ZAGU-686340 format. One record per atom (N, C-alpha, C, CB): x, y, z. Coordinates in nm, 4 decimals, m for minus. Glycine has a CB too. Example, Ala and Ser with C-alpha at 12.3 -4.5 7.8 and 13.67 -1.06 7.14 Angstrom:
<rs>
<r><px>1.3190</px><py>m0.5690</py><pz>0.7800</pz></r>
<r><px>1.2300</px><py>m0.4500</py><pz>0.7800</pz></r>
<r><px>1.3200</px><py>m0.3300</py><pz>0.7800</pz></r>
<r><px>1.1308</px><py>m0.4473</py><pz>0.9046</pz></r>
<r><px>1.2850</px><py>m0.2250</py><pz>0.7080</pz></r>
<r><px>1.3670</px><py>m0.1060</py><pz>0.7140</pz></r>
<r><px>1.2900</px><py>0.0030</py><pz>0.7870</pz></r>
<r><px>1.4084</px><py>m0.0598</py><pz>0.5725</pz></r>
</rs>
This chain:
<rs>
<r><px>0.0852</px><py>m0.1182</py><pz>0.0000</pz></r>
<r><px>0.0000</px><py>0.0000</py><pz>0.0000</pz></r>
<r><px>0.0888</px><py>0.1233</py><pz>0.0000</pz></r>
<r><px>m0.0964</px><py>0.0005</py><pz>0.1224</pz></r>
<r><px>0.0354</px><py>0.2305</py><pz>m0.0528</pz></r>
<r><px>0.1075</px><py>0.3568</py><pz>m0.0530</pz></r>
<r><px>0.0189</px><py>0.4659</py><pz>0.0058</pz></r>
<r><px>0.1530</px><py>0.3942</py><pz>m0.1960</pz></r>
<r><px>0.0796</px><py>0.5655</py><pz>0.0683</pz></r>
<r><px>0.0002</px><py>0.6772</py><pz>0.1187</pz></r>
<r><px>m0.0671</px><py>0.7492</py><pz>0.0028</pz></r>
<r><px>0.0881</px><py>0.7751</py><pz>0.1995</pz></r>
<r><px>m0.1788</px><py>0.8174</py><pz>0.0269</pz></r>
<r><px>m0.2545</px><py>0.8806</py><pz>m0.0810</pz></r>
<r><px>m0.1776</px><py>0.9844</py><pz>m0.1621</pz></r>
<r><px>m0.3743</px><py>0.9446</py><pz>m0.0243</pz></r>
<r><px>m0.0719</px><py>1.0433</py><pz>m0.1068</pz></r>
<r><px>m0.0025</px><py>1.1472</py><pz>m0.1826</pz></r>
<r><px>0.0842</px><py>1.0896</py><pz>m0.2939</pz></r>
<r><px>0.0828</px><py>1.2306</py><pz>m0.0897</pz></r>
<r><px>0.0943</px><py>0.9581</py><pz>m0.3050</pz></r>
<r><px>0.1720</px><py>0.8951</py><pz>m0.4104</pz></r>
<r><px>0.0790</px><py>0.8214</py><pz>m0.5058</pz></r>
<r><px>0.2767</px><py>0.7989</py><pz>m0.3512</pz></r>
<r><px>0.1155</px><py>0.8183</py><pz>m0.6327</pz></r>
<r><px>0.0376</px><py>0.7439</py><pz>m0.7305</pz></r>
<r><px>0.0552</px><py>0.5947</py><pz>m0.7106</pz></r>
<r><px>0.0773</px><py>0.7833</py><pz>m0.8721</pz></r>
<r><px>m0.0427</px><py>0.5180</py><pz>m0.7557</pz></r>
<r><px>m0.0320</px><py>0.3727</py><pz>m0.7461</pz></r>
<r><px>m0.0536</px><py>0.3119</py><pz>m0.8831</pz></r>
<r><px>m0.1336</px><py>0.3156</py><pz>m0.6444</pz></r>
<r><px>m0.0019</px><py>0.1910</py><pz>m0.9009</pz></r>
<r><px>m0.0175</px><py>0.1223</py><pz>m1.0275</pz></r>
<r><px>m0.0703</px><py>m0.0176</py><pz>m1.0030</pz></r>
<r><px>0.1152</px><py>0.1178</py><pz>m1.1044</pz></r>
<r><px>m0.1342</px><py>m0.0742</py><pz>m1.1069</pz></r>
<r><px>m0.1937</px><py>m0.2068</py><pz>m1.0930</pz></r>
<r><px>m0.0919</px><py>m0.3159</py><pz>m1.1267</pz></r>
<r><px>m0.3173</px><py>m0.2196</py><pz>m1.1834</pz></r>
<r><px>m0.1355</px><py>m0.4401</py><pz>m1.1202</pz></r>
<r><px>m0.0448</px><py>m0.5525</py><pz>m1.1458</pz></r>
<r><px>m0.0055</px><py>m0.5655</py><pz>m1.2921</pz></r>
<r><px>m0.1083</px><py>m0.6808</py><pz>m1.1001</pz></r>
<r><px>m0.0683</px><py>m0.4866</py><pz>m1.3791</pz></r>
<r><px>m0.0312</px><py>m0.4854</py><pz>m1.5209</pz></r>
<r><px>0.0628</px><py>m0.3692</py><pz>m1.5530</pz></r>
<r><px>m0.1568</px><py>m0.4768</py><pz>m1.6085</pz></r>
<r><px>0.0997</px><py>m0.2914</py><pz>m1.4494</pz></r>
<r><px>0.1924</px><py>m0.1802</py><pz>m1.4688</pz></r>
<r><px>0.1277</px><py>m0.0527</py><pz>m1.5192</pz></r>
<r><px>0.2983</px><py>m0.2204</py><pz>m1.5634</pz></r>
<r><px>m0.0024</px><py>m0.0362</py><pz>m1.4979</pz></r>
<r><px>m0.0734</px><py>0.0854</py><pz>m1.5390</pz></r>
<r><px>m0.1000</px><py>0.1730</py><pz>m1.4170</pz></r>
<r><px>m0.2067</px><py>0.0503</py><pz>m1.6108</pz></r>
<r><px>m0.0791</px><py>0.3051</py><pz>m1.4349</pz></r>
<r><px>m0.1152</px><py>0.3983</py><pz>m1.3284</pz></r>
<r><px>m0.2664</px><py>0.4009</py><pz>m1.3182</pz></r>
<r><px>m0.0578</px><py>0.5415</py><pz>m1.3549</pz></r>
<r><px>m0.3178</px><py>0.4040</py><pz>m1.1954</pz></r>
<r><px>m0.4623</px><py>0.3964</py><pz>m1.1766</pz></r>
<r><px>m0.5128</px><py>0.5047</py><pz>m1.0820</pz></r>
<r><px>m0.5011</px><py>0.2595</py><pz>m1.1236</pz></r>
<r><px>m0.6442</px><py>0.5199</py><pz>m1.0804</pz></r>
<r><px>m0.7175</px><py>0.6059</py><pz>m0.9863</pz></r>
<r><px>m0.6702</px><py>0.7511</py><pz>m0.9942</pz></r>
<r><px>m0.7011</px><py>0.5537</py><pz>m0.8429</pz></r>
<r><px>m0.6723</px><py>0.8066</py><pz>m1.1124</pz></r>
<r><px>m0.6341</px><py>0.9458</py><pz>m1.1282</pz></r>
<r><px>m0.7588</px><py>1.0332</py><pz>m1.1218</pz></r>
<r><px>m0.5582</px><py>0.9676</py><pz>m1.2611</pz></r>
<r><px>m0.7678</px><py>1.1148</py><pz>m1.0190</pz></r>
<r><px>m0.8744</px><py>1.2124</py><pz>m1.0104</pz></r>
<r><px>m1.0093</px><py>1.1601</py><pz>m0.9626</pz></r>
<r><px>m0.8918</px><py>1.2731</py><pz>m1.1406</pz></r>
<r><px>m1.0141</px><py>1.0411</py><pz>m0.9077</pz></r>
<r><px>m1.1410</px><py>0.9899</py><pz>m0.8562</pz></r>
<r><px>m1.1136</px><py>0.8840</py><pz>m0.7499</pz></r>
<r><px>m1.2280</px><py>0.9313</py><pz>m0.9710</pz></r>
<r><px>m1.2163</px><py>0.8492</py><pz>m0.6800</pz></r>
<r><px>m1.2027</px><py>0.7490</py><pz>m0.5751</pz></r>
<r><px>m1.2007</px><py>0.6072</py><pz>m0.6314</pz></r>
<r><px>m1.3155</px><py>0.7632</py><pz>m0.4749</pz></r>
<r><px>m1.1942</px><py>0.5127</py><pz>m0.5438</pz></r>
<r><px>m1.1903</px><py>0.3721</py><pz>m0.5818</pz></r>
<r><px>m1.3297</px><py>0.3118</py><pz>m0.5667</pz></r>
<r><px>m1.0869</px><py>0.2942</py><pz>m0.4960</pz></r>
<r><px>m1.3738</px><py>0.2410</py><pz>m0.6693</pz></r>
<r><px>m1.5007</px><py>0.1691</py><pz>m0.6598</pz></r>
<r><px>m1.4788</px><py>0.0475</py><pz>m0.5695</pz></r>
<r><px>m1.5536</px><py>0.1261</py><pz>m0.8022</pz></r>
<r><px>m1.5605</px><py>0.0298</py><pz>m0.4677</pz></r>
<r><px>m1.5382</px><py>m0.0828</py><pz>m0.3762</pz></r>
<r><px>m1.5710</px><py>m0.2169</py><pz>m0.4403</pz></r>
<r><px>m1.6213</px><py>m0.0651</py><pz>m0.2505</pz></r>
<r><px>m1.4897</px><py>m0.3169</py><pz>m0.4090</pz></r>
<r><px>m1.5188</px><py>m0.4548</py><pz>m0.4504</pz></r>
<r><px>m1.6294</px><py>m0.5115</py><pz>m0.3627</pz></r>
<r><px>m1.3912</px><py>m0.5441</py><pz>m0.4421</pz></r>
<r><px>m1.6266</px><py>m0.4744</py><pz>m0.2365</pz></r>
<r><px>m1.7229</px><py>m0.5228</py><pz>m0.1380</pz></r>
<r><px>m1.7775</px><py>m0.3997</py><pz>m0.0655</pz></r>
<r><px>m1.6569</px><py>m0.6261</py><pz>m0.0368</pz></r>
<r><px>m1.9075</px><py>m0.3838</py><pz>m0.0664</pz></r>
<r><px>m1.9669</px><py>m0.2681</py><pz>0.0028</pz></r>
<r><px>m2.0075</px><py>m0.3083</py><pz>0.1437</pz></r>
<r><px>m2.0899</px><py>m0.2130</py><pz>m0.0752</pz></r>
<r><px>m1.9641</px><py>m0.2294</py><pz>0.2393</pz></r>
<r><px>m1.9964</px><py>m0.2544</py><pz>0.3790</pz></r>
<r><px>m2.0022</px><py>m0.1193</py><pz>0.4496</pz></r>
<r><px>m1.8914</px><py>m0.3502</py><pz>0.4465</pz></r>
<r><px>m2.1126</px><py>m0.0910</py><pz>0.5139</pz></r>
<r><px>m2.1311</px><py>0.0371</py><pz>0.5811</pz></r>
<r><px>m2.0864</px><py>0.0291</py><pz>0.7270</pz></r>
<r><px>m2.2779</px><py>0.0810</py><pz>0.5729</pz></r>
<r><px>m2.0219</px><py>0.1354</py><pz>0.7722</pz></r>
<r><px>m1.9947</px><py>0.1504</py><pz>0.9144</pz></r>
<r><px>m2.1202</px><py>0.2082</py><pz>0.9786</pz></r>
<r><px>m1.8693</px><py>0.2418</py><pz>0.9403</pz></r>
<r><px>m2.1767</px><py>0.1389</py><pz>1.0727</pz></r>
<r><px>m2.2970</px><py>0.1869</py><pz>1.1392</pz></r>
<r><px>m2.2588</px><py>0.2962</py><pz>1.2400</pz></r>
<r><px>m2.3718</px><py>0.0696</py><pz>1.2097</pz></r>
<r><px>m2.3363</px><py>0.4051</py><pz>1.2454</pz></r>
<r><px>m2.3012</px><py>0.5170</py><pz>1.3329</pz></r>
<r><px>m2.2766</px><py>0.4781</py><pz>1.4787</pz></r>
<r><px>m2.4093</px><py>0.6190</py><pz>1.3278</pz></r>
<r><px>m2.3592</px><py>0.3904</py><pz>1.5338</pz></r>
<r><px>m2.3403</px><py>0.3503</py><pz>1.6742</pz></r>
<r><px>m2.2068</px><py>0.2791</py><pz>1.6932</pz></r>
<r><px>m2.4555</px><py>0.2589</py><pz>1.7203</pz></r>
<r><px>m2.1670</px><py>0.1985</py><pz>1.5960</pz></r>
<r><px>m2.0382</px><py>0.1297</py><pz>1.6057</pz></r>
<r><px>m1.9220</px><py>0.2278</py><pz>1.5955</pz></r>
<r><px>m2.0264</px><py>0.0234</py><pz>1.4966</pz></r>
<r><px>m1.9362</px><py>0.3288</py><pz>1.5074</pz></r>
<r><px>m1.8311</px><py>0.4300</py><pz>1.4932</pz></r>
<r><px>m1.8129</px><py>0.5048</py><pz>1.6243</pz></r>
<r><px>m1.8647</px><py>0.5289</py><pz>1.3791</pz></r>
<r><px>m1.9249</px><py>0.5454</py><pz>1.6868</pz></r>
<r><px>m1.9186</px><py>0.6166</py><pz>1.8152</pz></r>
<r><px>m1.8532</px><py>0.5285</py><pz>1.9214</pz></r>
<r><px>m2.0605</px><py>0.6597</py><pz>1.8610</pz></r>
<r><px>m1.8767</px><py>0.3974</py><pz>1.9131</pz></r>
<r><px>m1.8184</px><py>0.3035</py><pz>2.0099</pz></r>
<r><px>m1.6729</px><py>0.2694</py><pz>1.9777</pz></r>
<r><px>m1.9009</px><py>0.1755</py><pz>2.0143</pz></r>
<r><px>m1.6192</px><py>0.3286</py><pz>1.8680</pz></r>
<r><px>m1.4802</px><py>0.3047</py><pz>1.8332</pz></r>
<r><px>m1.4584</px><py>0.1797</py><pz>1.7495</pz></r>
<r><px>m1.3994</px><py>0.2953</py><pz>1.9570</pz></r>
<r><px>m1.5643</px><py>0.1236</py><pz>1.6924</pz></r>
<r><px>m1.5535</px><py>0.0028</py><pz>1.6108</pz></r>
<r><px>m1.5571</px><py>0.0416</py><pz>1.4633</pz></r>
<r><px>m1.6677</px><py>m0.0978</py><pz>1.6442</pz></r>
<r><px>m1.4696</px><py>m0.0175</py><pz>1.3834</pz></r>
<r><px>m1.4646</px><py>0.0093</py><pz>1.2400</pz></r>
<r><px>m1.4947</px><py>m0.1201</py><pz>1.1662</pz></r>
<r><px>m1.3259</px><py>0.0671</py><pz>1.1974</pz></r>
<r><px>m1.6209</px><py>m0.1393</py><pz>1.1296</pz></r>
<r><px>m1.6629</px><py>m0.2633</py><pz>1.0643</pz></r>
<r><px>m1.5921</px><py>m0.2838</py><pz>0.9302</pz></r>
<r><px>m1.8141</px><py>m0.2629</py><pz>1.0435</pz></r>
<r><px>m1.5682</px><py>m0.1756</py><pz>0.8553</pz></r>
<r><px>m1.5000</px><py>m0.1873</py><pz>0.7264</pz></r>
<r><px>m1.3569</px><py>m0.2355</py><pz>0.7447</pz></r>
<r><px>m1.5011</px><py>m0.0531</py><pz>0.6527</pz></r>
<r><px>m1.2853</px><py>m0.1781</py><pz>0.8396</pz></r>
<r><px>m1.1476</px><py>m0.2193</py><pz>0.8647</pz></r>
<r><px>m1.1419</px><py>m0.3627</py><pz>0.9159</pz></r>
<r><px>m1.0813</px><py>m0.1250</py><pz>0.9649</pz></r>
<r><px>m1.2286</px><py>m0.3969</py><pz>1.0097</pz></r>
<r><px>m1.2307</px><py>m0.5342</py><pz>1.0629</pz></r>
<r><px>m1.2589</px><py>m0.6357</py><pz>0.9527</pz></r>
<r><px>m1.3363</px><py>m0.5472</py><pz>1.1742</pz></r>
<r><px>m1.3552</px><py>m0.6049</py><pz>0.8651</pz></r>
<r><px>m1.3874</px><py>m0.6958</py><pz>0.7556</pz></r>
<r><px>m1.2707</px><py>m0.7073</py><pz>0.6582</pz></r>
<r><px>m1.5130</px><py>m0.6485</py><pz>0.6821</pz></r>
<r><px>m1.2066</px><py>m0.5938</py><pz>0.6248</pz></r>
<r><px>m1.0941</px><py>m0.5944</py><pz>0.5308</pz></r>
<r><px>m0.9790</px><py>m0.6804</py><pz>0.5837</pz></r>
<r><px>m1.0452</px><py>m0.4505</py><pz>0.5047</pz></r>
<r><px>m0.9482</px><py>m0.6678</py><pz>0.7114</pz></r>
<r><px>m0.8401</px><py>m0.7479</py><pz>0.7701</pz></r>
<r><px>m0.8735</px><py>m0.8958</py><pz>0.7616</pz></r>
<r><px>m0.8151</px><py>m0.7074</py><pz>0.9168</pz></r>
<r><px>m0.9956</px><py>m0.9333</py><pz>0.7987</pz></r>
<r><px>m1.0360</px><py>m1.0741</py><pz>0.7914</pz></r>
<r><px>m1.0334</px><py>m1.1241</py><pz>0.6471</pz></r>
<r><px>m1.1766</px><py>m1.0929</py><pz>0.8513</pz></r>
<r><px>m1.0857</px><py>m1.0437</py><pz>0.5561</pz></r>
<r><px>m1.0890</px><py>m1.0808</py><pz>0.4142</pz></r>
<r><px>m0.9470</px><py>m1.1062</py><pz>0.3605</pz></r>
<r><px>m1.1584</px><py>m0.9698</py><pz>0.3314</pz></r>
<r><px>m0.8534</px><py>m1.0163</py><pz>0.3906</pz></r>
<r><px>m0.7169</px><py>m1.0313</py><pz>0.3402</pz></r>
<r><px>m0.6440</px><py>m1.1486</py><pz>0.4057</pz></r>
<r><px>m0.6386</px><py>m0.9029</py><pz>0.3630</pz></r>
<r><px>m0.6661</px><py>m1.1709</py><pz>0.5349</pz></r>
<r><px>m0.6042</px><py>m1.2867</py><pz>0.6001</pz></r>
<r><px>m0.6586</px><py>m1.4172</py><pz>0.5422</pz></r>
<r><px>m0.6283</px><py>m1.2821</py><pz>0.7522</pz></r>
<r><px>m0.7893</px><py>m1.4225</py><pz>0.5148</pz></r>
<r><px>m0.8478</px><py>m1.5404</py><pz>0.4501</pz></r>
<r><px>m0.7879</px><py>m1.5610</py><pz>0.3119</pz></r>
<r><px>m1.0008</px><py>m1.5265</py><pz>0.4398</pz></r>
<r><px>m0.7707</px><py>m1.4531</py><pz>0.2382</pz></r>
<r><px>m0.7121</px><py>m1.4633</py><pz>0.1036</pz></r>
<r><px>m0.5681</px><py>m1.5117</py><pz>0.1098</pz></r>
<r><px>m0.7184</px><py>m1.3277</py><pz>0.0318</pz></r>
<r><px>m0.4927</px><py>m1.4630</py><pz>0.2064</pz></r>
<r><px>m0.3552</px><py>m1.5111</py><pz>0.2239</pz></r>
<r><px>m0.3528</px><py>m1.6605</py><pz>0.2538</pz></r>
<r><px>m0.2853</px><py>m1.4341</py><pz>0.3367</pz></r>
<r><px>m0.4463</px><py>m1.7070</py><pz>0.3366</pz></r>
<r><px>m0.4546</px><py>m1.8504</py><pz>0.3664</pz></r>
<r><px>m0.4824</px><py>m1.9311</py><pz>0.2401</pz></r>
<r><px>m0.5640</px><py>m1.8773</py><pz>0.4711</pz></r>
<r><px>m0.5709</px><py>m1.8800</py><pz>0.1538</pz></r>
<r><px>m0.6074</px><py>m1.9521</py><pz>0.0308</pz></r>
<r><px>m0.5002</px><py>m1.9435</py><pz>m0.0768</pz></r>
<r><px>m0.7374</px><py>m1.8982</py><pz>m0.0242</pz></r>
<r><px>m0.4429</px><py>m1.8243</py><pz>m0.0970</pz></r>
<r><px>m0.3568</px><py>m1.7999</py><pz>m0.2121</pz></r>
<r><px>m0.2086</px><py>m1.7919</py><pz>m0.1795</pz></r>
<r><px>m0.3980</px><py>m1.6745</py><pz>m0.2781</pz></r>
<r><px>m0.1744</px><py>m1.7802</py><pz>m0.0536</pz></r>
<r><px>m0.0332</px><py>m1.7658</py><pz>m0.0185</pz></r>
<r><px>0.0154</px><py>m1.6239</py><pz>m0.0417</pz></r>
<r><px>0.0518</px><py>m1.8633</py><pz>m0.0986</pz></r>
<r><px>0.1447</px><py>m1.6074</py><pz>m0.0380</pz></r>
<r><px>0.2028</px><py>m1.4733</py><pz>m0.0477</pz></r>
<r><px>0.2834</px><py>m1.4529</py><pz>m0.1746</pz></r>
<r><px>0.2902</px><py>m1.4465</py><pz>0.0715</pz></r>
<r><px>0.2770</px><py>m1.5432</py><pz>m0.2685</pz></r>
<r><px>0.3579</px><py>m1.5326</py><pz>m0.3901</pz></r>
<r><px>0.2828</px><py>m1.4612</py><pz>m0.5018</pz></r>
<r><px>0.4009</px><py>m1.6711</py><pz>m0.4370</pz></r>
<r><px>0.2826</px><py>m1.3278</py><pz>m0.4969</pz></r>
<r><px>0.2209</px><py>m1.2487</py><pz>m0.6020</pz></r>
<r><px>0.3309</px><py>m1.1811</py><pz>m0.6820</pz></r>
<r><px>0.1218</px><py>m1.1441</py><pz>m0.5434</pz></r>
<r><px>0.3112</px><py>m1.1716</py><pz>m0.8109</pz></r>
<r><px>0.4080</px><py>m1.1026</py><pz>m0.8961</pz></r>
<r><px>0.3850</px><py>m0.9520</py><pz>m0.8838</pz></r>
<r><px>0.3957</px><py>m1.1494</py><pz>m1.0452</pz></r>
<r><px>0.4862</px><py>m0.8818</py><pz>m0.8419</pz></r>
<r><px>0.4775</px><py>m0.7362</py><pz>m0.8299</pz></r>
<r><px>0.5522</px><py>m0.6761</py><pz>m0.9478</pz></r>
<r><px>0.5364</px><py>m0.6853</py><pz>m0.6929</pz></r>
<r><px>0.4835</px><py>m0.5963</py><pz>m1.0303</pz></r>
<r><px>0.5492</px><py>m0.5411</py><pz>m1.1490</pz></r>
<r><px>0.6485</px><py>m0.4310</py><pz>m1.1139</pz></r>
<r><px>0.4455</px><py>m0.4870</py><pz>m1.2456</pz></r>
<r><px>0.7372</px><py>m0.4019</py><pz>m1.2088</pz></r>
<r><px>0.8266</px><py>m0.2884</py><pz>m1.1932</pz></r>
<r><px>0.7431</px><py>m0.1611</py><pz>m1.1973</pz></r>
<r><px>0.9369</px><py>m0.2872</py><pz>m1.3037</pz></r>
<r><px>0.7954</px><py>m0.0548</py><pz>m1.1374</pz></r>
<r><px>0.7258</px><py>0.0737</py><pz>m1.1394</pz></r>
<r><px>0.7206</px><py>0.1228</py><pz>m1.2840</pz></r>
<r><px>0.7968</px><py>0.1787</py><pz>m1.0463</pz></r>
<r><px>0.6004</px><py>0.1554</py><pz>m1.3356</pz></r>
<r><px>0.5919</px><py>0.2034</py><pz>m1.4738</pz></r>
<r><px>0.6502</px><py>0.3433</py><pz>m1.4874</pz></r>
<r><px>0.4466</px><py>0.2026</py><pz>m1.5215</pz></r>
<r><px>0.6747</px><py>0.3844</py><pz>m1.6118</pz></r>
<r><px>0.7245</px><py>0.5191</py><pz>m1.6381</pz></r>
<r><px>0.6229</px><py>0.6199</py><pz>m1.5845</pz></r>
<r><px>0.7502</px><py>0.5410</py><pz>m1.7909</pz></r>
<r><px>0.6711</px><py>0.7212</py><pz>m1.5158</pz></r>
<r><px>0.5812</px><py>0.8218</py><pz>m1.4609</pz></r>
<r><px>0.5127</px><py>0.8979</py><pz>m1.5741</pz></r>
<r><px>0.6580</px><py>0.9190</py><pz>m1.3688</pz></r>
<r><px>0.3834</px><py>0.9269</py><pz>m1.5599</pz></r>
<r><px>0.3127</px><py>0.9979</py><pz>m1.6670</pz></r>
<r><px>0.3609</px><py>1.1424</py><pz>m1.6779</pz></r>
<r><px>0.1609</px><py>0.9947</py><pz>m1.6424</pz></r>
<r><px>0.3622</px><py>1.1949</py><pz>m1.8003</pz></r>
<r><px>0.3979</px><py>1.3337</py><pz>m1.8248</pz></r>
<r><px>0.2708</px><py>1.4171</py><pz>m1.8137</pz></r>
<r><px>0.4658</px><py>1.3515</py><pz>m1.9648</pz></r>
<r><px>0.2584</px><py>1.4937</py><pz>m1.7057</pz></r>
<r><px>0.1387</px><py>1.5741</py><pz>m1.6829</pz></r>
<r><px>0.1597</px><py>1.7200</py><pz>m1.7200</pz></r>
<r><px>0.0962</px><py>1.5640</py><pz>m1.5383</pz></r>
<r><px>0.2750</px><py>1.7492</py><pz>m1.7784</pz></r>
<r><px>0.3014</px><py>1.8876</py><pz>m1.8171</pz></r>
<r><px>0.2254</px><py>1.9214</py><pz>m1.9453</pz></r>
<r><px>0.4532</px><py>1.9111</py><pz>m1.8362</pz></r>
<r><px>0.2012</px><py>2.0483</py><pz>m1.9622</pz></r>
<r><px>0.1410</px><py>2.0974</py><pz>m2.0870</pz></r>
<r><px>0.2524</px><py>2.1650</py><pz>m2.1656</pz></r>
<r><px>0.0200</px><py>2.1974</py><pz>m2.0598</pz></r>
<r><px>0.2724</px><py>2.1217</py><pz>m2.2849</pz></r>
<r><px>0.3824</px><py>2.1731</py><pz>m2.3663</pz></r>
<r><px>0.3812</px><py>2.3255</py><pz>m2.3727</pz></r>
<r><px>0.3752</px><py>2.1152</py><pz>m2.5071</pz></r>
<r><px>0.4951</px><py>2.3847</py><pz>m2.3392</pz></r>
<r><px>0.5106</px><py>2.5294</py><pz>m2.3514</pz></r>
<r><px>0.4583</px><py>2.6103</py><pz>m2.2348</pz></r>
<r><px>0.4437</px><py>2.5746</py><pz>m2.4727</pz></r>
<r><px>0.3879</px><py>2.5508</py><pz>m2.1407</pz></r>
<r><px>0.3330</px><py>2.6264</py><pz>m2.0288</pz></r>
<r><px>0.4239</px><py>2.6164</py><pz>m1.9072</pz></r>
<r><px>0.1926</px><py>2.5768</py><pz>m1.9942</pz></r>
<r><px>0.4648</px><py>2.7305</py><pz>m1.8565</pz></r>
<r><px>0.5415</px><py>2.7346</py><pz>m1.7335</pz></r>
<r><px>0.6823</px><py>2.6784</py><pz>m1.7442</pz></r>
<r><px>0.4690</px><py>2.6616</py><pz>m1.6294</pz></r>
<r><px>0.7324</px><py>2.6642</py><pz>m1.8655</pz></r>
<r><px>0.8661</px><py>2.6107</py><pz>m1.8853</pz></r>
<r><px>0.9625</px><py>2.7262</py><pz>m1.9043</pz></r>
<r><px>0.8707</px><py>2.5143</py><pz>m2.0063</pz></r>
<r><px>1.0657</px><py>2.7318</py><pz>m1.8198</pz></r>
<r><px>1.1667</px><py>2.8375</py><pz>m1.8319</pz></r>
<r><px>1.2843</px><py>2.7838</py><pz>m1.9095</pz></r>
<r><px>1.2120</px><py>2.8891</py><pz>m1.6929</pz></r>
<r><px>1.3350</px><py>2.8661</py><pz>m1.9950</pz></r>
<r><px>1.4514</px><py>2.8261</py><pz>m2.0751</pz></r>
<r><px>1.5719</px><py>2.9045</py><pz>m2.0342</pz></r>
<r><px>1.4253</px><py>2.8450</py><pz>m2.2240</pz></r>
</rs>
């Protein structure tokens, strides 16, 4: 995982999630009473889900090389010579 201030890429080496949020694979709401009580149902479910997946699939995933960073500059704008 990476902190939000850094871009992320998928397992095919493509930069993803530019300018929008992530569509959830699994939808689960945190109930207000649980939040007030300090319980995070989404986090608890995510941890269980990932631990179950590790049990089923193991830890051998292919991690791609970092792809070339995208060029977000606009030609001729703000470039000093």
